[in-house]
N, CA, C and O atoms as a DFTB+ gen file, in Angstrom:
260 C
 N C O
     1  1      -0.291      34.196    -107.071
     2  2      -1.076      34.625    -105.934
     3  2      -1.832      33.429    -105.385
     4  3      -2.326      32.588    -106.135
     5  1      -1.911      33.371    -104.098
     6  2      -2.615      32.275    -103.444
     7  2      -4.129      32.441    -103.585
     8  3      -4.636      33.563    -103.602
     9  1      -4.840      31.333    -103.684
    10  2      -6.295      31.411    -103.792
    11  2      -6.976      31.179    -102.446
    12  3      -8.196      31.031    -102.381
    13  1      -6.187      31.147    -101.373
    14  2      -6.709      31.014    -100.013
    15  2      -6.609      32.385     -99.345
    16  3      -5.561      33.030     -99.388
    17  1      -7.712      32.825     -98.726
    18  2      -7.705      34.155     -98.102
    19  2      -6.595      34.260     -97.060
    20  3      -6.445      33.379     -96.213
    21  1      -5.812      35.349     -97.125
    22  2      -4.713      35.527     -96.169
    23  2      -5.213      35.574     -94.731
    24  3      -6.235      36.195     -94.441
    25  1      -4.490      34.919     -93.840
    26  2      -4.849      34.928     -92.419
    27  2      -4.066      36.047     -91.743
    28  3      -2.993      35.834     -91.178
    29  1      -4.638      37.239     -91.818
    30  2      -4.028      38.413     -91.200
    31  2      -5.081      39.137     -90.373
    32  3      -6.270      39.091     -90.688
    33  1      -4.642      39.797     -89.326
    34  2      -5.551      40.589     -88.497
    35  2      -5.850      41.896     -89.224
    36  3      -4.938      42.536     -89.749
    37  1      -7.119      42.296     -89.258
    38  2      -7.501      43.523     -89.957
    39  2      -6.725      44.740     -89.459
    40  3      -6.320      45.588     -90.255
    41  1      -6.521      44.825     -88.166
    42  2      -5.822      45.974     -87.588
    43  2      -4.310      45.771     -87.536
    44  3      -3.579      46.679     -87.142
    45  1      -3.836      44.591     -87.929
    46  2      -2.403      44.309     -87.886
    47  2      -1.643      45.070     -88.954
    48  3      -2.212      45.488     -89.962
    49  1      -0.358      45.243     -88.722
    50  2       0.509      45.900     -89.700
    51  2       1.604      44.924     -90.102
    52  3       2.204      44.257     -89.259
    53  1       1.852      44.853     -91.400
    54  2       2.756      43.841     -91.939
    55  2       3.794      44.486     -92.849
    56  3       3.495      45.424     -93.588
    57  1       5.013      43.969     -92.784
    58  2       6.093      44.478     -93.628
    59  2       5.866      44.040     -95.071
    60  3       4.972      43.247     -95.367
    61  1       6.685      44.568     -95.943
    62  2       6.594      44.206     -97.350
    63  2       6.841      42.707     -97.538
    64  3       6.139      42.052     -98.308
    65  1       7.827      42.171     -96.841
    66  2       8.144      40.746     -96.942
    67  2       6.984      39.886     -96.459
    68  3       6.617      38.910     -97.112
    69  1       6.407      40.247     -95.315
    70  2       5.275      39.492     -94.769
    71  2       4.063      39.570     -95.694
    72  3       3.358      38.580     -95.889
    73  1       3.828      40.742     -96.258
    74  2       2.693      40.929     -97.168
    75  2       2.851      40.058     -98.410
    76  3       1.902      39.399     -98.836
    77  1       4.045      40.056     -98.984
    78  2       4.307      39.217    -100.160
    79  2       4.112      37.742     -99.834
    80  3       3.568      36.990    -100.643
    81  1       4.549      37.337     -98.671
    82  2       4.450      35.928     -98.278
    83  2       2.994      35.490     -98.148
    84  3       2.625      34.435     -98.663
    85  1       2.154      36.283     -97.464
    86  2       0.760      35.870     -97.272
    87  2      -0.045      35.946     -98.566
    88  3      -1.008      35.199     -98.738
    89  1       0.342      36.848     -99.484
    90  2      -0.359      36.946    -100.766
    91  2       0.201      35.969    -101.800
    92  3      -0.462      35.661    -102.791
    93  1       1.414      35.487    -101.571
    94  2       2.035      34.565    -102.516
    95  2       2.496      35.261    -103.784
    96  3       2.362      34.722    -104.883
    97  1       3.043      36.469    -103.625
    98  2       3.509      37.249    -104.774
    99  2       4.967      37.652    -104.569
   100  3       5.505      37.536    -103.468
   101  1       5.596      38.125    -105.635
   102  2       6.976      38.591    -105.589
   103  2       6.999      40.051    -105.147
   104  3       6.020      40.776    -105.326
   105  1       8.115      40.476    -104.574
   106  2       8.261      41.876    -104.125
   107  2       8.026      42.863    -105.266
   108  3       7.426      43.919    -105.064
   109  1       8.496      42.521    -106.457
   110  2       8.329      43.426    -107.598
   111  2       6.858      43.612    -107.955
   112  3       6.451      44.694    -108.376
   113  1       6.068      42.566    -107.790
   114  2       4.626      42.669    -108.036
   115  2       4.009      43.649    -107.054
   116  3       3.208      44.498    -107.445
   117  1       4.370      43.542    -105.797
   118  2       3.844      44.460    -104.779
   119  2       4.277      45.892    -105.073
   120  3       3.492      46.824    -104.894
   121  1       5.498      46.074    -105.515
   122  2       5.977      47.419    -105.877
   123  2       5.179      47.992    -107.045
   124  3       4.836      49.174    -107.041
   125  1       4.883      47.167    -108.036
   126  2       4.072      47.631    -109.177
   127  2       2.681      48.035    -108.715
   128  3       2.146      49.053    -109.154
   129  1       2.095      47.234    -107.826
   130  2       0.763      47.555    -107.295
   131  2       0.799      48.872    -106.531
   132  3      -0.147      49.657    -106.605
   133  1       1.885      49.122    -105.796
   134  2       2.032      50.389    -105.072
   135  2       2.088      51.565    -106.041
   136  3       1.409      52.573    -105.844
   137  1       2.895      51.430    -107.082
   138  2       3.033      52.501    -108.067
   139  2       1.729      52.761    -108.803
   140  3       1.431      53.900    -109.164
   141  1       0.947      51.702    -109.028
   142  2      -0.329      51.833    -109.735
   143  2      -1.453      52.298    -108.809
   144  3      -2.552      52.598    -109.276
   145  1      -1.190      52.359    -107.511
   146  2      -2.204      52.789    -106.557
   147  2      -3.213      51.712    -106.202
   148  3      -4.303      52.019    -105.719
   149  1      -2.862      50.456    -106.435
   150  2      -3.781      49.349    -106.145
   151  2      -3.792      48.965    -104.676
   152  3      -4.738      48.330    -104.208
   153  1      -2.753      49.341    -103.943
   154  2      -2.672      49.031    -102.516
   155  2      -2.121      50.257    -101.789
   156  3      -1.232      50.946    -102.289
   157  1      -2.661      50.511    -100.616
   158  2      -2.222      51.660     -99.825
   159  2      -1.175      51.215     -98.817
   160  3      -1.230      50.111     -98.276
   161  1      -0.230      52.097     -98.584
   162  2       0.864      51.807     -97.661
   163  2       0.916      52.888     -96.591
   164  3       0.541      54.037     -96.825
   165  1       1.383      52.500     -95.427
   166  2       1.637      53.455     -94.346
   167  2       3.105      53.329     -93.982
   168  3       3.778      52.382     -94.390
   169  1       3.592      54.278     -93.222
   170  2       4.995      54.265     -92.833
   171  2       5.119      54.255     -91.316
   172  3       4.414      54.985     -90.620
   173  1       6.026      53.414     -90.812
   174  2       6.299      53.374     -89.374
   175  2       7.016      54.656     -88.981
   176  3       7.914      55.111     -89.690
   177  1       6.632      55.226     -87.880
   178  2       7.261      56.472     -87.425
   179  2       8.708      56.259     -86.990
   180  3       9.557      57.126     -87.197
   181  1       8.980      55.129     -86.402
   182  2      10.314      54.887     -85.840
   183  2      11.389      54.814     -86.925
   184  3      12.410      55.497     -86.840
   185  1      11.156      53.988     -87.938
   186  2      12.190      53.773     -88.951
   187  2      11.737      54.098     -90.372
   188  3      12.469      53.843     -91.329
   189  1      10.542      54.654     -90.514
   190  2      10.006      55.082     -91.811
   191  2       9.887      53.940     -92.822
   192  3       9.954      54.170     -94.030
   193  1       9.710      52.715     -92.334
   194  2       9.529      51.569     -93.226
   195  2       8.078      51.448     -93.653
   196  3       7.169      51.872     -92.939
   197  1       7.874      50.867     -94.819
   198  2       6.524      50.638     -95.328
   199  2       5.858      49.510     -94.554
   200  3       6.465      48.470     -94.299
   201  1       4.603      49.732     -94.187
   202  2       3.805      48.684     -93.564
   203  2       2.427      48.677     -94.209
   204  3       1.915      49.715     -94.629
   205  1       1.842      47.498     -94.278
   206  2       0.533      47.316     -94.895
   207  2      -0.439      46.819     -93.843
   208  3      -0.121      45.906     -93.080
   209  1      -1.621      47.412     -93.797
   210  2      -2.630      46.979     -92.830
   211  2      -3.292      45.701     -93.327
   212  3      -3.458      45.499     -94.530
   213  1      -3.664      44.850     -92.389
   214  2      -4.298      43.582     -92.729
   215  2      -5.562      43.763     -93.547
   216  3      -5.818      42.987     -94.467
   217  1      -6.359      44.776     -93.228
   218  2      -7.593      45.024     -93.980
   219  2      -7.288      45.373     -95.434
   220  3      -8.035      44.985     -96.331
   221  1      -6.206      46.098     -95.673
   222  2      -5.804      46.467     -97.034
   223  2      -5.302      45.236     -97.796
   224  3      -5.564      45.095     -98.990
   225  1      -4.588      44.355     -97.111
   226  2      -4.098      43.123     -97.733
   227  2      -5.279      42.268     -98.192
   228  3      -5.284      41.756     -99.311
   229  1      -6.272      42.119     -97.324
   230  2      -7.456      41.327     -97.681
   231  2      -8.224      41.960     -98.833
   232  3      -8.724      41.258     -99.711
   233  1      -8.317      43.289     -98.830
   234  2      -9.030      43.994     -99.900
   235  2      -8.360      43.742    -101.253
   236  3      -9.033      43.446    -102.240
   237  1      -7.049      43.859    -101.288
   238  2      -6.300      43.637    -102.531
   239  2      -6.436      42.194    -102.981
   240  3      -6.568      41.927    -104.175
   241  1      -6.405      41.262    -102.043
   242  2      -6.548      39.842    -102.379
   243  2      -7.902      39.590    -103.045
   244  3      -7.978      38.881    -104.049
   245  1      -8.973      40.168    -102.488
   246  2     -10.317      39.973    -103.064
   247  2     -10.410      40.547    -104.475
   248  3     -11.006      39.931    -105.358
   249  1      -9.827      41.716    -104.688
   250  2      -9.879      42.368    -106.000
   251  2      -9.064      41.587    -107.031
   252  3      -9.490      41.437    -108.176
   253  1      -7.895      41.092    -106.627
   254  2      -6.989      40.407    -107.555
   255  2      -7.538      39.072    -108.045
   256  3      -7.173      38.609    -109.126
   257  1      -8.405      38.460    -107.262
   258  2      -8.974      37.185    -107.699
   259  2     -10.050      37.474    -108.683
   260  3     -10.682      36.551    -109.196
């Protein structure tokens, strides 16, 4: 995990790949966090893909450090 705060917009929505990239973690780590309830996910209406809000990404980053 990166020790530099992610540069994401609080209201922005990010895919799983983008979220992993800004946090500096592997996809499997993010999946484990999802299963454990450590991060909240939303779903896009158009294609039902998982998206993460920027505010949630920052919250998880602060807790993980």
